[in-house]
N, C-alpha and C positions, 0 to 999 in steps of 0.2 A: 756606260752601262752601270746602273746602280747595283749594289751588292745586296742580296736578299739576305734578311735576318731571320734565323730559325729560332724557334721557341721551344726549346727543350724541357721548360717547366709545364708544358701543356699537358693537362691529364687526359689520357686516353685509356679507357677501360679495355682490357683484354679478357675480362670474365665473360665465359659464354662464347667465345670466338674459337674454340677448338685449339687453343694455345697450350702446348706442352708445359710451359713454364707456370701458366695460371689454371690448369686443369684441376676441376673439382676432385677428381680422384687421389690428386696429390697434396691440395692444399685445403680441402673442405670447402665449406660455403657458409654464408651469413655471418653472425657475429663470431663464430669460431674459426673463420677463414684465417689461415696462416698467410703471411707477407712472403711472397717468393723471391728468394735471392740465390737462385741455384742454377737453372738452365742457362747456358751462356748466350743469350740473345738480349737485345735491349727492348725497352718499351717506348722507343721513339718513332714517330711517323717517318717514313723513308722520305727522301728529297722529292720535292714538287716534280721535278723533270722525270723520275722514275715512275711516279704514279700517272703523270700524264702519258708517258709512253705505254704503260701498261693499259690504261683505258683505251688507248688507240687500237692496241692489239685486240682488245675484247670487242671493240666497235667493229672490227673488220669480221669477227665472228667465226673464223676457221682456226682450229687448233691442231693442225696436222704435224706430221714429222718434220723436224728441222735440222738445219746444220749451222754452225757458228758463221756469221757473214764475215767477209774481209774487214768490214768496218768494226765488228764486235772484236775481233781479235786485235786490230790495230789500237782500238780504245783501251783493251787490257794492256798491251804491250807499252803504250804511250803513258799510261798511269804509271807503270813502274819507272819509266824513263824519267818523267818530271818529278815525281814524289820521292824516289829512292835512288836515282842516278844508277840504276840497273838498265843497261843497254840490251834490253831484251828485244826479241824479234817476234813478230806475229807467227812466223812459220814454227817457232819452237813450241806453240801452245798446244795443248790437248785439254779440251773442256770435259769435266767429269761431273757426275751428280754428286758432289760433295767431297771433302778432303779424306774422309774415311774410306770411301771407295777408291780413291786415289792411292792411299797407303796400301790397302790390301792388294790392289792391282800391281804396285811396285814390288811388293813382297812375292808375288806369284811370277812376276816377269824376270826378276833378277836374282832370285835365290830358289834353292830347291828344298825339300822336306828334310828337316834335321839340321839345315844350316843355322848358324847363331847370328843374331841381329843385336846390336848393342842399343840401350837406351839410358837416359839419365833420370833417375827418380827424384822427387816427385814429378810425375809428368801425365798429361791428359790420358785418360783411361783407355781410349780406344787403341791406343799403341800396343797394348798387351793383347787385345784381342784379335788385331788383325795378324799379329805375329803367331800367336798361340793357336788360334784357329785353322791357321794354314799350315799347321804342323812344323812350325819353325821353333827355334829355341830362343827366349828372351835372355839377354845377358845384360844385368843391371851395373851401371857405374854410378852409384848415388852421387848427387850433388852434395856438397859439404856446406852446412850453414855455419858461417864465420862471422861473428860481430853482426848478426842480423842481416847478413847477404849471403845468397847461395853462390858458389863457386864450383868449378870442376876440381875434382881430384885427379891431377894430370897423371901421376904414377900409376894410379888405378886405371884410368881410361886407357892409357897405352898398353898396359899389361893385358887388358881385356879385348880391346878392339883388334889386336893383331889376329885373333882366331876368328873373327867375325866377317861376314859377307857385306853387311850393311851397317851403317849408323844412321838412327832415326832420332830427330829430336825436333823441339819447338823452339822458335826464336820470333818474338818473345816467348818465354818459357811459361807454359800454362801447367800449374796454377800459381807458380812464384812471382810472376811478374817481372822477371829479369828480362832486360834488353841487352843482348851480349854485345861486347865490344869488339871493334875490328882485332885487336890483339888476341882476344879469346877465340874468335873464329878462325883466324889465320893458324893459330896453333893447333886447334883440333882438325882443321882441313889438312894440314901439313902431315900430322901425325897419321891420319886415315889414308892419305897418299903414300905414306911409307910402306903400308901394308895392302894397298890395292883395294881399299874399302870404299864402296860406294856410299854417297851421302844423300839422305832425303831430309829436307828441311820444311817443317811444317810453319808457314810464315803467316797464318791467317789473321793474327792480332798486329801484323807489322806496321798497319796504318794508324795504330793508336799507341803512340809513344809520347811521354812527358818531360817537361822541363828542358826543352830544347834538344834533347836527344835525337839521334838519327837511327832509324831501322836500317840495317845493312844486310841486304840479300846474300846469302853465302855465295852463290854463283857469280855476284858482281865483283868479287875480290881478285879474280884472275881468270883467264882463258882456261887454264889447267883445272881450277876448281870448277869452272862451268862445265868442263867435259864429263865430270863424274858426280854431278849434283842434280838431284830432282827438287824443284822448287814447288811447293804447293801453296796457293793462296786463294783469296776468295773476296768478293765484295760484301760478304754477308755480315760481318761484324761491324764494319764501318758505316754501312748504309742500311742496316736493320732490314735485310733482305734474306736473313738465313732460310726461311722457308721456301725460297726459290730453288735452293738446293743446286747451285752450279758453282764450280770451282775452277781455277785456272791453274794448270800444271805446265811448268817451264822446263823444257829438257832440251839443252843446247847441243846435246851430242846426237847425231841423226840416228846412230846404231841403237842407242838405248831408247830414243824416241820410238822407233819402229817396234821395238821389243815391248815397249810399255802399251802402244796402241794394239798391238797383236793380243796381249793378255786382256786388254780392256774390252776388246770385241766379244770375248767369251763371258763378261761379266754384265754389260751395261748396254741397252739399246741406244742410250743418249740421253739428252736432256730436254726440258720441255721448251716450247716456244717463249712461255712467259719468262722463264729464267734468263735467256739469252736477251731479251728485250730489257729486262731490269739490269743486266750486267752492263750492257753497251750504254744505256741512259746514264747509269751511275758513274761510270769510269769516264765518260765524255763530260759530263756536266757537274760532277760532285765535288770539286775542290772546295768551294765555299762552305758547304755542308760539312765535309770532312774537317776542316779547320775549326769551324765553330763546335763541332761535336767534341773534338779532342779537348778543346779549351773548357767546355761545359764538364766533361768527365774528369779532367784534371781538377777541376773545382770540387767535384764529389770526392775524388781521392783525398784532397787536402783537408775536406769536411770530415771524413772519416777519421783521418789521422789526429785531428784535433779533438775530435769528439772523445776517441778512446784515450787520449792522453788525459783529458779532463775528467771524464766520468767513469771510465772503464779501464784503468790501468791493469787489471788482472788479464786483459786480453791485449797480446802484444803483435802488432802488425809487421809483417815483412814489407818493406818500403816498396810499393808497385811503381816500378819505373815504366811500366807499359801495361796495355790492356785495361778491362774494366772489371777486373777480379782482384779482391783482396784476400791474402792468404794470411790467416790469422792463428797465433799460437794461443791456445786456450789452457794452457797447463797451470796458468795461475789460478783458474777456477777451483782446482783441487778436486776435479772429477775424474772417474776412471773413464777410459776411452769408450767403453760401451754405454756410458751414461750420457755422452756428450749430445748425440741426436735427439734423444728424449728431452734433455734440458732446453735445446732451442725450440723443439716443437711446442713444449709447454709454455715457453715465452711468447710463442705466437709468431715464429718466422721459420721458413724452411731454407737450410743452407746445404751446401755439398760436404760431405764428410771427408776428411783428408785421407782415410784409407782406401778410397776409390783410386787414389793416385799412387798408392803403394808408398805412402808416408809411414814410416815405420813406429813413430811414438804413439800414434792414435789420438794426438792432442791438436791436431790443426783442422780448420774448416775453412771453406772457400766461399765468400760472400760476393755476389755479383752486384756491383753499384751502377750498372747500366740502366738507371731508371731516374725519374725525377727526384729532385732534392727533397720534395715533400715525402714521397714514398720511403726514401733512405732515411729520413729523420724520424719517420714513424717506427722503421724497422729498428733502428738503433736505440730508441727510446723503450721498445719492448724488451730488448735484450738488457738495457740498463736496469729496469724494473725487476727483471728476473735475476739479474746478478745481486741486487740489493736484497731481494728476498732470501737468496741463497745465503748470502753473508750473515743475514740477520738469524736465520734458521740454524746456522752453524755455531 
């Protein structure tokens, strides 16, 4: 059977398609339209098998309530087994309408109001919301930026986690792009075990890692880790199906799984029939697409690093080991934190500001490079011209 070749350079307009990322209310329109590099979805067409499966569902013409089929759950488990050596079982899976929903449900299921939950900033901003909106307390053990690489402060981590009920983190870490090593994961898991702390690992970007690295699901490291870990993942990032809003939650501990499902029943009626169709098709037939997309995104990553080195040395990237998000230190521009957003908007691009992730210096932005090389080049050239003007004016 011949291997299908995907063209990720294919231009596909998302303007006027009700896209959050490309919405006119956020980026304007016409000649003044900003190029969007903010919302973390990609601009690529989903795999043909996904689109064909969705068309078949539409042709059937009935969109009633659904449940995840045995084949859908098996496809999700098999994906983890063959891609990440995580021997997950279909019966461990609960499907939720997104990882934010799963995180909120886990907070409600496993903690009480007033309980402390540890995170490591900078981190994906909904982590704060699901903790604080549920009347729990955020405890932050900030990642330490050392020689251009974010690392755990182990002394601080252990001093703080001992008073917490749960540790919630991203692997790979959004927005920094860290793909954590087995040594790091084992050390964090052992510290949490010492104090009876549950672990929730958001691994939504785990299918996109670079340079031959391996994503390591936290629960895959030992049976003991598996018993106290909630793994959250989804086909949304790797297969460009974020709008179908379905995530896969692996909980190997039956007691915790039952608690989670009981809490979920209070929050969510389930997911749509289309989301399950997309999920099963992607996890069953998506290996070639995923391999080619990661290679394309790694090329985008390398293009950004080379471009900044040559033309924009004032902006220092944190080397992305994973994801399609570049975390950029803009302190070399000499702007105040409150001036950065306006600067990039005047440049003609929309990025995510670092303070959303509780980055303390106010000098970081996040750039989504999950787009065609042509769009990426256009955005970088806009930034280059703006920096040249800034330098000239100063």
